[in-house]
Z-matrix of the N, CA and C atoms (Angstrom, degrees):
N
C 1 1.443
C 2 1.529 1 108.55
N 3 1.316 2 116.63 1 134.24
C 4 1.458 3 120.13 2 -179.12
C 5 1.517 4 109.59 3 -87.34
N 6 1.328 5 115.65 4 145.65
C 7 1.463 6 118.00 5 178.79
C 8 1.526 7 110.04 6 -66.73
N 9 1.318 8 114.40 7 141.36
C 10 1.463 9 117.53 8 -179.85
C 11 1.526 10 108.95 9 -83.43
N 12 1.292 11 115.14 10 130.49
C 13 1.460 12 121.46 11 179.68
C 14 1.511 13 108.46 12 -139.62
N 15 1.303 14 117.22 13 -175.19
C 16 1.462 15 119.61 14 179.51
C 17 1.526 16 110.24 15 -65.30
N 18 1.297 17 115.22 16 138.81
C 19 1.463 18 121.29 17 179.00
C 20 1.526 19 108.48 18 -78.12
N 21 1.310 20 115.92 19 113.47
C 22 1.469 21 119.00 20 -179.50
C 23 1.524 22 111.67 21 -112.99
N 24 1.343 23 117.53 22 26.16
C 25 1.457 24 119.43 23 177.63
C 26 1.526 25 111.72 24 -74.54
N 27 1.337 26 118.00 25 -31.91
C 28 1.469 27 120.58 26 -179.85
C 29 1.529 28 111.81 27 -63.06
N 30 1.341 29 119.49 28 -47.55
C 31 1.468 30 118.08 29 177.44
C 32 1.533 31 112.32 30 -62.83
N 33 1.336 32 116.79 31 -35.42
C 34 1.469 33 118.97 32 178.52
C 35 1.517 34 111.08 33 -67.96
N 36 1.331 35 116.78 34 -38.90
C 37 1.467 36 120.06 35 177.27
C 38 1.522 37 110.58 36 -64.87
N 39 1.318 38 116.21 37 -42.69
C 40 1.464 39 120.50 38 179.33
C 41 1.529 40 110.13 39 -62.08
N 42 1.327 41 116.61 40 -44.39
C 43 1.468 42 120.55 41 179.36
C 44 1.522 43 110.85 42 -64.11
N 45 1.322 44 116.41 43 -39.38
C 46 1.464 45 120.89 44 177.93
C 47 1.529 46 110.47 45 -64.97
N 48 1.320 47 116.63 46 -41.99
C 49 1.462 48 121.31 47 176.92
C 50 1.521 49 110.87 48 -63.52
N 51 1.321 50 116.61 49 -43.58
C 52 1.471 51 121.13 50 179.26
C 53 1.518 52 110.90 51 -61.12
N 54 1.324 53 116.52 52 -46.04
C 55 1.469 54 119.89 53 179.65
C 56 1.523 55 111.95 54 -63.91
N 57 1.327 56 115.97 55 -40.74
C 58 1.463 57 119.98 56 178.69
C 59 1.520 58 111.82 57 -63.61
N 60 1.329 59 116.59 58 -44.62
C 61 1.464 60 120.86 59 179.05
C 62 1.523 61 110.88 60 -64.73
N 63 1.325 62 116.22 61 -40.21
C 64 1.465 63 120.13 62 178.05
C 65 1.525 64 110.60 63 -63.14
N 66 1.327 65 115.93 64 -42.39
C 67 1.471 66 119.62 65 178.56
C 68 1.528 67 110.76 66 -63.48
N 69 1.328 68 117.16 67 -46.53
C 70 1.461 69 120.63 68 -178.20
C 71 1.528 70 111.87 69 -63.32
N 72 1.332 71 116.65 70 -44.37
C 73 1.467 72 119.12 71 178.55
C 74 1.528 73 111.05 72 -65.43
N 75 1.320 74 116.40 73 -41.61
C 76 1.464 75 119.76 74 178.17
C 77 1.517 76 111.61 75 -63.30
N 78 1.325 77 116.72 76 -41.49
C 79 1.461 78 120.85 77 179.03
C 80 1.526 79 110.47 78 -66.42
N 81 1.339 80 116.83 79 -40.33
C 82 1.466 81 120.40 80 176.96
C 83 1.530 82 110.77 81 -62.05
N 84 1.332 83 116.61 82 -41.37
C 85 1.475 84 120.40 83 176.41
C 86 1.522 85 110.33 84 -60.41
N 87 1.327 86 115.79 85 -43.31
C 88 1.465 87 120.90 86 179.26
C 89 1.528 88 111.12 87 -60.49
N 90 1.329 89 116.79 88 -44.51
C 91 1.463 90 120.31 89 -179.87
C 92 1.523 91 111.81 90 -64.83
N 93 1.329 92 116.63 91 -42.62
C 94 1.465 93 120.33 92 -179.97
C 95 1.529 94 110.22 93 -65.51
N 96 1.325 95 116.50 94 -42.38
C 97 1.469 96 119.85 95 178.77
C 98 1.524 97 110.75 96 -64.39
N 99 1.327 98 117.23 97 -41.84
C 100 1.473 99 120.86 98 177.70
C 101 1.529 100 110.50 99 -62.66
N 102 1.337 101 116.37 100 -39.19
C 103 1.465 102 119.95 101 178.13
C 104 1.526 103 110.85 102 -64.71
N 105 1.332 104 116.55 103 -40.22
C 106 1.471 105 119.80 104 178.00
C 107 1.520 106 111.01 105 -63.51
N 108 1.313 107 117.04 106 -44.22
C 109 1.463 108 121.53 107 179.62
C 110 1.519 109 110.25 108 -63.49
N 111 1.340 110 115.59 109 -47.64
C 112 1.464 111 119.80 110 -179.70
C 113 1.515 112 112.01 111 -61.49
N 114 1.327 113 116.67 112 -43.97
C 115 1.463 114 120.95 113 179.77
C 116 1.522 115 110.93 114 -63.28
N 117 1.315 116 117.26 115 -43.87
C 118 1.463 117 120.82 116 -179.55
C 119 1.527 118 110.61 117 -63.78
N 120 1.318 119 116.69 118 -45.15
C 121 1.469 120 120.20 119 178.74
C 122 1.521 121 111.20 120 -62.07
N 123 1.326 122 116.34 121 -46.15
C 124 1.466 123 120.74 122 179.60
C 125 1.521 124 110.87 123 -61.76
N 126 1.325 125 116.87 124 -42.24
C 127 1.455 126 120.56 125 179.90
C 128 1.526 127 111.61 126 -63.88
N 129 1.328 128 116.73 127 -42.51
C 130 1.468 129 120.37 128 179.61
C 131 1.526 130 110.57 129 -64.50
N 132 1.324 131 116.84 130 -46.04
C 133 1.469 132 120.49 131 179.98
C 134 1.522 133 110.30 132 -63.49
N 135 1.323 134 116.93 133 -46.25
C 136 1.463 135 120.22 134 -179.52
C 137 1.526 136 111.43 135 -63.90
N 138 1.317 137 116.07 136 -37.41
C 139 1.467 138 120.12 137 -178.53
C 140 1.530 139 111.96 138 -68.23
N 141 1.334 140 116.79 139 -45.50
C 142 1.464 141 119.44 140 -173.30
C 143 1.520 142 114.43 141 -90.58
N 144 1.307 143 118.48 142 -30.05
C 145 1.463 144 119.40 143 179.46
C 146 1.520 145 112.57 144 -89.12
N 147 1.326 146 117.17 145 -36.86
C 148 1.462 147 120.40 146 -174.54
C 149 1.524 148 113.01 147 -115.06
N 150 1.330 149 116.63 148 1.69
C 151 1.461 150 122.42 149 -179.86
C 152 1.534 151 111.70 150 52.51
N 153 1.330 152 115.12 151 37.72
C 154 1.456 153 121.06 152 -178.53
C 155 1.527 154 109.32 153 -145.54
N 156 1.324 155 117.01 154 90.33
C 157 1.469 156 118.93 155 -178.62
C 158 1.529 157 111.89 156 -65.90
N 159 1.312 158 116.10 157 160.58
C 160 1.462 159 122.18 158 177.48
C 161 1.528 160 108.69 159 -69.10
N 162 1.319 161 116.08 160 126.91
C 163 1.471 162 119.86 161 178.68
C 164 1.524 163 109.95 162 -64.10
N 165 1.319 164 116.34 163 128.58
C 166 1.453 165 121.49 164 176.16
C 167 1.524 166 114.71 165 76.99
N 168 1.320 167 117.97 166 13.88
C 169 1.468 168 120.25 167 -178.21
C 170 1.530 169 111.10 168 -61.58
N 171 1.311 170 116.87 169 -38.96
C 172 1.458 171 120.41 170 -179.59
C 173 1.530 172 110.27 171 -64.52
N 174 1.332 173 116.09 172 -45.35
C 175 1.465 174 120.81 173 178.14
C 176 1.521 175 111.32 174 -61.30
N 177 1.319 176 115.80 175 -47.53
C 178 1.462 177 120.16 176 -179.57
C 179 1.521 178 111.57 177 -61.32
N 180 1.320 179 116.91 178 -40.43
C 181 1.463 180 120.60 179 178.65
C 182 1.526 181 110.59 180 -62.36
N 183 1.322 182 116.45 181 -41.97
C 184 1.465 183 119.93 182 177.65
C 185 1.527 184 111.26 183 -61.69
N 186 1.316 185 117.21 184 -46.54
C 187 1.463 186 121.31 185 -178.97
C 188 1.525 187 111.34 186 -66.13
N 189 1.331 188 116.57 187 -39.73
C 190 1.466 189 119.99 188 178.87
C 191 1.526 190 111.03 189 -66.80
N 192 1.331 191 117.11 190 -38.88
C 193 1.459 192 120.16 191 179.18
C 194 1.532 193 110.75 192 -65.74
N 195 1.326 194 117.13 193 -43.72
C 196 1.465 195 120.08 194 176.89
C 197 1.529 196 110.04 195 -61.23
N 198 1.316 197 116.70 196 -42.40
C 199 1.470 198 120.76 197 178.95
C 200 1.521 199 110.97 198 -62.41
N 201 1.313 200 116.67 199 -42.35
C 202 1.463 201 120.89 200 179.96
C 203 1.532 202 110.71 201 -61.38
N 204 1.301 203 116.30 202 -44.47
C 205 1.464 204 120.36 203 179.68
C 206 1.525 205 110.43 204 -63.22
N 207 1.328 206 116.73 205 -45.19
C 208 1.460 207 119.90 206 -179.90
C 209 1.528 208 112.13 207 -65.76
N 210 1.330 209 117.49 208 -37.73
C 211 1.461 210 120.09 209 179.41
C 212 1.528 211 111.90 210 -69.97
N 213 1.327 212 116.61 211 -32.37
C 214 1.462 213 120.54 212 -176.84
C 215 1.537 214 112.76 213 -82.89
N 216 1.322 215 117.91 214 -19.05
C 217 1.467 216 120.68 215 -176.31
C 218 1.531 217 113.73 216 -58.22
N 219 1.340 218 120.16 217 -48.41
C 220 1.466 219 118.44 218 178.07
C 221 1.530 220 112.70 219 -63.89
N 222 1.331 221 117.28 220 -33.08
C 223 1.470 222 120.26 221 178.34
C 224 1.523 223 110.64 222 -66.70
N 225 1.323 224 115.87 223 -41.86
C 226 1.462 225 120.79 224 178.50
C 227 1.525 226 110.61 225 -64.56
N 228 1.327 227 116.14 226 -39.98
C 229 1.461 228 120.81 227 179.11
C 230 1.521 229 110.62 228 -65.57
N 231 1.326 230 116.75 229 -45.02
C 232 1.470 231 120.96 230 -178.99
C 233 1.523 232 111.74 231 -62.97
N 234 1.320 233 116.29 232 -33.88
C 235 1.462 234 120.29 233 179.63
C 236 1.525 235 112.13 234 -82.05
N 237 1.328 236 117.57 235 -8.99
C 238 1.466 237 120.86 236 -178.44
C 239 1.517 238 111.69 237 67.40
N 240 1.321 239 116.11 238 35.39
C 241 1.462 240 120.82 239 -174.24
C 242 1.524 241 114.24 240 -102.39
N 243 1.315 242 117.22 241 14.30
C 244 1.464 243 118.38 242 175.89
C 245 1.527 244 109.10 243 -70.71
N 246 1.309 245 115.80 244 153.21
C 247 1.459 246 120.51 245 177.75
C 248 1.530 247 107.86 246 -66.63
N 249 1.302 248 115.14 247 134.75
C 250 1.454 249 120.38 248 -173.43
C 251 1.524 250 109.32 249 -135.79
N 252 1.310 251 116.28 250 134.57
C 253 1.455 252 121.14 251 174.72
C 254 1.519 253 106.86 252 -108.96
N 255 1.297 254 117.01 253 117.75
C 256 1.456 255 121.02 254 -177.44
C 257 1.519 256 109.32 255 -99.60
N 258 1.316 257 114.41 256 90.52
C 259 1.458 258 120.93 257 -177.81
C 260 1.523 259 112.35 258 -75.50
N 261 1.317 260 116.91 259 -23.97
C 262 1.459 261 120.76 260 -175.09
C 263 1.524 262 112.88 261 -98.14
N 264 1.322 263 117.41 262 10.96
C 265 1.469 264 120.64 263 -178.32
C 266 1.525 265 112.50 264 -63.17
N 267 1.308 266 117.73 265 -31.32
C 268 1.457 267 120.81 266 -178.01
C 269 1.517 268 113.60 267 -76.92
N 270 1.321 269 116.52 268 -9.33
C 271 1.460 270 119.69 269 -178.98
C 272 1.528 271 110.99 270 -73.12
N 273 1.295 272 115.37 271 143.46
C 274 1.471 273 120.86 272 178.45
C 275 1.530 274 111.18 273 -85.81
N 276 1.333 275 116.21 274 -28.51
C 277 1.451 276 120.82 275 -174.17
C 278 1.527 277 111.37 276 -71.65
N 279 1.315 278 115.65 277 122.21
C 280 1.459 279 121.26 278 178.38
C 281 1.531 280 110.22 279 -67.15
N 282 1.333 281 116.38 280 -34.21
C 283 1.462 282 121.23 281 -179.82
C 284 1.529 283 111.00 282 -65.16
N 285 1.341 284 117.15 283 -41.28
C 286 1.462 285 119.81 284 179.17
C 287 1.526 286 111.46 285 -68.75
N 288 1.317 287 117.03 286 -36.74
C 289 1.469 288 120.15 287 176.04
C 290 1.524 289 110.29 288 -63.78
N 291 1.322 290 115.97 289 -41.22
C 292 1.458 291 120.83 290 179.15
C 293 1.528 292 109.81 291 -64.40
N 294 1.334 293 116.70 292 -44.35
C 295 1.460 294 121.37 293 178.33
C 296 1.535 295 110.47 294 -61.44
N 297 1.318 296 116.34 295 -40.19
C 298 1.459 297 120.33 296 177.03
C 299 1.522 298 111.92 297 -62.65
N 300 1.333 299 116.89 298 -40.46
C 301 1.464 300 121.10 299 178.10
C 302 1.526 301 110.46 300 -65.66
N 303 1.338 302 117.21 301 -38.78
C 304 1.466 303 121.17 302 177.82
C 305 1.530 304 109.59 303 -63.40
N 306 1.320 305 116.87 304 -47.74
C 307 1.468 306 121.22 305 179.92
C 308 1.526 307 111.57 306 -61.20
N 309 1.320 308 116.51 307 -42.86
C 310 1.468 309 120.39 308 179.12
C 311 1.523 310 110.63 309 -63.71
N 312 1.323 311 117.17 310 -42.41
C 313 1.460 312 120.81 311 179.52
C 314 1.516 313 112.30 312 -64.47
N 315 1.328 314 115.98 313 -44.86
C 316 1.466 315 120.62 314 179.12
C 317 1.528 316 109.89 315 -63.39
N 318 1.327 317 117.39 316 -42.70
C 319 1.465 318 121.08 317 179.14
C 320 1.527 319 111.11 318 -62.89
N 321 1.319 320 117.04 319 -41.92
C 322 1.459 321 120.91 320 179.86
C 323 1.521 322 110.89 321 -62.23
N 324 1.323 323 116.00 322 -49.24
C 325 1.467 324 120.48 323 179.53
C 326 1.523 325 110.25 324 -61.56
N 327 1.315 326 117.13 325 -43.20
C 328 1.468 327 121.38 326 -179.23
C 329 1.525 328 111.32 327 -62.17
N 330 1.323 329 117.00 328 -45.20
C 331 1.468 330 120.24 329 -179.66
C 332 1.531 331 110.49 330 -63.11
N 333 1.325 332 116.96 331 -45.89
C 334 1.468 333 119.83 332 178.28
C 335 1.527 334 111.11 333 -60.22
N 336 1.328 335 117.17 334 -43.25
C 337 1.465 336 120.75 335 -178.77
C 338 1.531 337 111.23 336 -66.17
N 339 1.313 338 116.89 337 -42.66
C 340 1.475 339 120.58 338 179.82
C 341 1.525 340 110.39 339 -64.56
N 342 1.323 341 117.21 340 -44.15
C 343 1.471 342 119.79 341 178.71
C 344 1.526 343 110.37 342 -63.33
N 345 1.340 344 117.51 343 -39.80
C 346 1.467 345 120.76 344 177.66
C 347 1.528 346 110.65 345 -60.80
N 348 1.329 347 116.94 346 -43.76
C 349 1.461 348 120.09 347 178.98
C 350 1.532 349 111.70 348 -64.14
N 351 1.324 350 116.10 349 -45.12
C 352 1.469 351 119.80 350 179.66
C 353 1.529 352 111.23 351 -64.39
N 354 1.321 353 116.64 352 -41.65
C 355 1.463 354 119.83 353 178.34
C 356 1.521 355 111.65 354 -65.18
N 357 1.323 356 117.46 355 -35.85
C 358 1.465 357 119.30 356 179.04
C 359 1.528 358 110.37 357 -65.06
N 360 1.328 359 116.85 358 -39.86
C 361 1.464 360 120.28 359 176.92
C 362 1.521 361 110.58 360 -63.95
N 363 1.334 362 116.06 361 -42.54
C 364 1.460 363 120.27 362 -179.68
C 365 1.532 364 110.75 363 -66.84
N 366 1.322 365 117.46 364 -43.16
C 367 1.468 366 121.30 365 179.15
C 368 1.524 367 110.65 366 -62.31
N 369 1.325 368 115.63 367 -39.09
C 370 1.468 369 119.93 368 178.93
C 371 1.528 370 110.59 369 -64.05
N 372 1.337 371 117.21 370 -40.59
C 373 1.468 372 121.01 371 176.95
C 374 1.524 373 111.00 372 -64.00
N 375 1.344 374 116.08 373 -44.27
C 376 1.463 375 119.91 374 178.96
C 377 1.527 376 110.85 375 -61.15
N 378 1.315 377 116.30 376 -38.93
C 379 1.454 378 120.63 377 -179.94
C 380 1.534 379 110.44 378 -69.81
N 381 1.304 380 117.35 379 -44.35
C 382 1.464 381 121.81 380 -179.81
C 383 1.527 382 111.16 381 -63.15
N 384 1.328 383 116.70 382 -38.75
C 385 1.481 384 121.22 383 -179.10
C 386 1.522 385 112.58 384 -85.43
N 387 1.326 386 116.07 385 -3.81
C 388 1.469 387 122.60 386 179.58
C 389 1.533 388 111.68 387 54.97
N 390 1.333 389 116.38 388 45.08
C 391 1.459 390 120.79 389 -179.37
C 392 1.527 391 110.01 390 -76.87
N 393 1.326 392 114.55 391 137.80
C 394 1.463 393 121.32 392 -178.26
C 395 1.526 394 109.10 393 -132.71
N 396 1.330 395 115.71 394 167.23
C 397 1.466 396 119.73 395 176.26
C 398 1.522 397 109.08 396 -69.43
N 399 1.334 398 115.95 397 162.83
C 400 1.465 399 120.64 398 -172.63
C 401 1.528 400 114.09 399 -66.07
N 402 1.303 401 117.99 400 -54.36
C 403 1.464 402 118.32 401 -172.29
C 404 1.528 403 114.03 402 -95.13
N 405 1.299 404 118.87 403 -38.57
C 406 1.466 405 121.12 404 -176.82
C 407 1.523 406 113.69 405 -94.23
N 408 1.323 407 116.32 406 -10.97
C 409 1.458 408 123.28 407 179.22
C 410 1.532 409 112.73 408 55.26
N 411 1.339 410 115.45 409 45.21
C 412 1.460 411 121.98 410 174.92
C 413 1.522 412 107.27 411 -84.26
N 414 1.339 413 117.80 412 130.87
C 415 1.473 414 119.57 413 -179.84
C 416 1.533 415 111.50 414 -61.25
N 417 1.322 416 115.70 415 127.09
C 418 1.466 417 121.13 416 -177.87
C 419 1.522 418 112.84 417 -75.78
N 420 1.315 419 117.34 418 -22.34
C 421 1.463 420 118.96 419 -178.31
C 422 1.529 421 112.00 420 -63.78
N 423 1.327 422 117.31 421 -24.13
C 424 1.468 423 120.02 422 178.81
C 425 1.528 424 111.13 423 -59.85
N 426 1.323 425 116.01 424 -43.10
C 427 1.466 426 120.32 425 178.40
C 428 1.528 427 109.86 426 -69.12
N 429 1.323 428 116.51 427 -37.00
C 430 1.465 429 120.18 428 177.51
C 431 1.520 430 112.23 429 -61.71
N 432 1.328 431 117.13 430 -43.83
C 433 1.465 432 120.00 431 179.10
C 434 1.519 433 111.41 432 -70.67
N 435 1.329 434 117.16 433 -33.49
C 436 1.464 435 119.88 434 175.15
C 437 1.529 436 110.10 435 -63.27
N 438 1.327 437 116.01 436 -43.30
C 439 1.460 438 120.31 437 177.44
C 440 1.520 439 112.21 438 -63.75
N 441 1.326 440 116.31 439 -40.21
C 442 1.471 441 120.55 440 177.60
C 443 1.521 442 110.49 441 -60.19
N 444 1.320 443 116.11 442 -48.66
C 445 1.469 444 120.52 443 179.48
C 446 1.520 445 110.86 444 -61.87
N 447 1.328 446 116.37 445 -41.41
C 448 1.458 447 121.23 446 -178.89
C 449 1.526 448 111.63 447 -61.20
N 450 1.323 449 116.84 448 -47.41
C 451 1.459 450 119.83 449 -178.74
C 452 1.528 451 111.68 450 -71.12
N 453 1.330 452 117.04 451 -34.62
C 454 1.466 453 119.47 452 177.42
C 455 1.530 454 110.52 453 -66.06
N 456 1.317 455 116.64 454 -45.29
C 457 1.471 456 120.38 455 177.72
C 458 1.525 457 109.78 456 -63.03
N 459 1.317 458 116.52 457 -41.17
C 460 1.465 459 120.17 458 179.52
C 461 1.524 460 111.35 459 -63.50
N 462 1.325 461 117.57 460 -34.98
C 463 1.467 462 120.11 461 177.27
C 464 1.524 463 110.58 462 -64.26
N 465 1.327 464 116.70 463 -43.41
C 466 1.470 465 120.37 464 178.16
C 467 1.520 466 110.58 465 -65.29
N 468 1.318 467 116.26 466 -43.88
C 469 1.471 468 120.44 467 178.59
C 470 1.518 469 110.27 468 -62.24
N 471 1.326 470 117.13 469 -39.22
C 472 1.465 471 120.92 470 -179.88
C 473 1.527 472 111.32 471 -64.49
N 474 1.328 473 117.24 472 -33.05
C 475 1.463 474 120.11 473 176.38
C 476 1.526 475 109.89 474 -61.78
N 477 1.342 476 116.29 475 -49.72
C 478 1.464 477 119.96 476 -179.53
C 479 1.522 478 111.69 477 -65.23
N 480 1.330 479 116.38 478 -40.48
C 481 1.468 480 120.51 479 -179.22
C 482 1.530 481 110.07 480 -64.48
N 483 1.336 482 116.21 481 -41.85
C 484 1.466 483 120.64 482 179.22
C 485 1.526 484 110.82 483 -64.88
N 486 1.332 485 116.26 484 -44.47
C 487 1.473 486 119.40 485 179.19
C 488 1.537 487 111.23 486 -60.93
N 489 1.326 488 115.96 487 -42.05
C 490 1.469 489 119.25 488 178.18
C 491 1.521 490 110.87 489 -63.88
N 492 1.303 491 115.95 490 -41.54
C 493 1.471 492 120.89 491 179.84
C 494 1.528 493 111.09 492 -65.07
N 495 1.334 494 116.27 493 -40.07
C 496 1.473 495 120.08 494 179.27
C 497 1.520 496 111.39 495 -68.20
N 498 1.316 497 117.39 496 -35.90
C 499 1.469 498 120.51 497 177.39
C 500 1.531 499 110.30 498 -65.37
N 501 1.328 500 116.77 499 -35.19
C 502 1.477 501 120.09 500 177.48
C 503 1.511 502 111.61 501 -69.39
N 504 1.345 503 117.08 502 -34.09
C 505 1.462 504 120.80 503 -178.33
C 506 1.533 505 112.62 504 -79.11
N 507 1.338 506 115.82 505 -22.09
C 508 1.473 507 119.50 506 -176.35
C 509 1.516 508 112.41 507 -70.56
């Protein structure tokens, strides 16, 4: 019989889920970046050697770049690598620094959530109107929904990141 102790399977599952999501997002970023590089190289070679550029290369590059940014946003949030201005660093009061960290965390989560909501409305409009790119006719709502998911995930990640940061400051 094993001794009964605290059940720590939930934190291990959460950590496993976090690592898996980080790997998948990182791998997706890698694939999108490789596609951008490959497309750019192919377009340059086709343009200068065969005088025939790749049709829609500019459009595809734009869509791939937007996708890359949206895929990388939750990773950047999880790593705490967003640009930050620490206006309250000169303060001596630990309580004011803590309050500043709380305000910054709440603002970050709020901004991510608001952008996710606005993007979802915009993506829904693009989908309803069946808007597509000019030359390749790729549905634009796909990028809108990717952005919505990215900002929503980033809002959740920002909650956990803020809580961890506040626990360190306490």
